C-alpha positions in Angstrom: 13.3 -11.4 11.2 15.5 -8.5 10.1 17.0 -8.4 6.7 17.0 -4.7 5.8 18.4 -1.7 7.8 19.3 1.9 7.6 22.7 3.3 8.8 22.4 6.8 7.3 22.8 8.6 10.7 25.8 6.6 11.9 28.7 9.1 12.0 30.7 11.4 14.2 27.9 11.9 16.7 27.7 8.2 17.1 31.3 8.2 18.6 30.1 10.3 21.6 26.9 8.2 21.9 28.7 4.9 22.2 32.0 6.2 23.6 33.9 4.6 20.6 36.0 6.0 17.8 35.4 5.3 14.1 38.2 3.2 12.7 40.2 5.6 10.5 41.1 2.7 8.2 37.6 2.2 7.0 34.9 4.2 5.1 31.9 3.9 7.4 28.8 2.6 5.6 26.1 5.2 5.8 23.1 4.1 3.7 19.3 4.7 3.8 18.8 1.1 2.7 21.0 -2.0 3.1 19.8 -5.5 2.2 21.4 -8.4 4.1 21.1 -10.6 1.0 23.9 -8.5 -0.6 26.2 -9.2 2.4 26.9 -5.5 2.9 29.3 -3.9 5.3 27.4 -2.6 8.3 28.7 -0.5 11.3 29.8 -2.7 14.2 31.3 -2.5 17.7 32.7 -5.8 18.7 33.4 -7.2 22.2 37.0 -7.6 21.2 37.3 -3.8 20.4 34.6 -2.1 22.4 36.1 1.4 21.8 36.2 1.1 18.0 33.4 1.5 15.5 34.2 -0.6 12.4 32.3 -2.5 9.8 31.7 -6.3 9.2 29.9 -8.1 6.4 26.4 -9.2 7.1 25.9 -13.0 7.2 28.1 -14.9 9.7 30.5 -17.5 8.3 31.3 -20.1 10.9 34.7 -21.7 11.1 33.5 -25.1 9.8 33.0 -23.6 6.3 36.0 -24.9 4.3 35.7 -23.2 0.9 34.6 -19.8 -0.4 31.6 -21.5 -2.0 30.6 -22.9 1.3 31.0 -19.5 2.9 28.8 -17.7 0.4 26.1 -20.3 0.6 26.2 -20.1 4.4 25.9 -16.3 4.6 22.4 -16.3 3.0 21.3 -18.5 5.9 22.9 -16.7 8.8 21.6 -13.1 8.4 19.7 -13.7 11.6 20.2 -15.9 14.6 17.2 -16.8 16.8 17.5 -16.1 20.5 15.9 -19.5 21.2 18.6 -21.5 19.3 21.7 -19.3 19.3 23.3 -21.4 22.1 22.8 -24.7 20.3 23.1 -24.3 16.6 26.6 -25.2 15.3 26.7 -22.0 13.2 26.3 -19.7 16.2 27.1 -21.5 19.5 30.8 -20.7 19.5 30.2 -17.0 18.9 27.4 -16.2 21.4 29.6 -16.8 24.4 32.4 -14.3 23.7 32.0 -12.9 20.2 29.1 -10.6 20.7 28.7 -7.2 18.9 26.5 -4.2 18.5 25.1 -3.5 15.1 24.6 0.3 14.7 21.6 1.4 12.8 19.0 4.2 12.8 16.1 2.1 11.6 15.0 -1.1 9.9 12.3 -2.2 7.5 9.6 -4.8 7.9 6.5 -6.0 6.0 2.9 -6.3 7.2 0.9 -8.9 5.4 -2.8 -8.3 4.8 -4.3 -11.0 2.6 -2.2 -11.2 -0.5 -0.8 -7.7 0.0 2.4 -6.8 1.8 2.9 -3.2 3.1 6.4 -2.0 4.0 7.1 -0.2 7.2 10.1 1.8 8.6 10.8 1.3 12.2 13.0 3.6 14.3 13.5 4.8 17.8 11.1 7.6 18.7 14.1 9.9 19.6 15.5 9.4 16.1 18.9 8.4 17.4 21.2 5.7 16.3 20.6 2.5 18.3 22.2 -0.9 18.7 20.9 -4.3 17.7 22.6 -7.2 19.5 24.5 -9.6 17.3 27.3 -12.2 17.1 30.3 -12.3 14.9 33.1 -14.5 13.6 36.4 -13.9 11.8 36.5 -16.5 9.0 39.8 -17.4 7.3 39.7 -18.7 3.8 42.0 -21.7 3.9 42.8 -21.4 0.2 43.8 -17.8 0.2 44.5 -16.9 3.8 42.1 -14.0 3.5 40.1 -13.1 6.7 36.5 -12.0 6.5 34.8 -10.4 9.5 31.1 -11.4 9.5 28.0 -11.0 11.8 24.4 -12.1 12.4 21.6 -10.1 14.0 19.9 -11.9 16.8 16.1 -11.9 16.7 13.6 -12.4 19.5 9.8 -12.9 19.6 8.0 -9.7 18.6 6.7 -7.2 21.1 3.2 -5.9 20.8 4.1 -3.2 18.2 6.1 -5.6 16.0 3.5 -8.3 16.3 1.1 -6.0 14.5 3.6 -5.3 11.7 5.6 -8.5 11.3 2.3 -10.4 11.6 3.4 -13.6 9.9 6.7 -14.5 11.5 6.1 -12.6 14.8 9.8 -11.8 15.2 11.9 -8.7 15.7 15.6 -7.8 16.0 17.1 -7.9 19.4 17.4 -4.2 20.3 19.5 -3.2 23.3 17.8 -0.9 25.6 19.7 2.4 25.7 22.3 2.3 28.5 22.8 -1.5 28.4 24.9 -1.7 25.2 28.2 -2.1 27.1 26.8 -5.0 29.1 26.2 -6.9 25.9 29.9 -6.6 25.1 31.1 -7.9 28.4 33.0 -11.0 27.6 32.7 -12.3 31.2 28.9 -12.8 31.1 27.7 -16.3 31.9 25.4 -18.1 29.6 22.5 -17.4 31.9 23.3 -13.7 32.0 23.4 -13.6 28.2 20.1 -15.5 27.9 18.5 -13.1 30.4 19.3 -10.2 28.1 17.6 -11.7 25.1 14.2 -10.1 25.4 12.0 -8.1 23.1 12.4 -4.3 23.4 9.7 -2.9 25.7 6.7 -1.3 24.1 6.5 2.4 23.6 10.1 3.1 22.4 9.7 2.6 18.7 8.1 4.8 16.0 6.6 2.8 13.1 4.9 3.9 9.9 4.1 2.6 6.4 6.4 3.7 3.6 6.0 3.5 -0.2 6.7 0.4 -2.2 9.8 2.0 -3.7 11.7 -0.3 -1.4 10.5 -3.3 -3.5 11.2 -1.6 -6.9 14.5 -3.2 -8.1 14.5 -0.8 -11.1 14.9 2.2 -8.9 17.6 3.4 -6.4 16.3 2.4 -3.0 19.2 4.0 -1.2 17.7 7.4 -1.1 15.8 9.6 1.5 12.5 8.9 -0.3 12.6 5.3 0.8 11.9 6.3 4.4 9.1 8.8 3.8 5.7 8.0 5.4 3.1 6.8 2.9 -0.6 6.6 3.3 -2.5 3.5 2.3 -6.2 4.2 2.8 -7.0 0.5 3.2 -4.7 0.3 6.3 -6.9 2.9 8.1 -9.9 0.6 7.7 -7.9 -2.5 8.8 -6.5 -0.6 11.8 -10.0 0.3 12.9 -11.2 -3.3 12.7 -8.2 -4.4 14.8 -8.5 -1.7 17.4 
């Protein structure tokens, strides 16, 4: 799954990379650490405005949510949408066909489980650039106040070989668009078969992964800092890696 991301490098250079301009009406979220469970704003390019970089709240709210309480409860359940069920689940099926989006990040966090211990990892592209996760979105209108909330979910796929080693319990990874294919994901004229064909794990060899300290799990300290992404050496992982090689 994917519940924690970094957006620190998303900025002016991202405009050139994705051929889109940052919405001047927003303050672009640039954070070392964002948790989906806080429903943060995250940089987005939507199929409806492919030339604009904006920000939506993480956790898709489908139209069938009638109250604000329903919406808040739903958001904790829709941080991710599985590629295998995104076309059939009521929460997602109306969005996947035309309301697709790019989630702009420079990395994400995942945990490797060894016995009773969990080791956090930071995962990024080897070229250190911002990259796009594929997602879906919806504009939810609060029937009681008329307020509109733009929300999204990150699509996940089965893990590739690298992520199978790290996310070794769920065996999932975010759907990452291969560079150069981002605009294709935003094409509103794609058929269901064409969309489904794109929903594959990223090929091996493109990601850089390494253990980080457990600062990321320390709720008493500020996790939104450069230190959260620094490599950290766990001697026991060396031994385990030798056994698994």
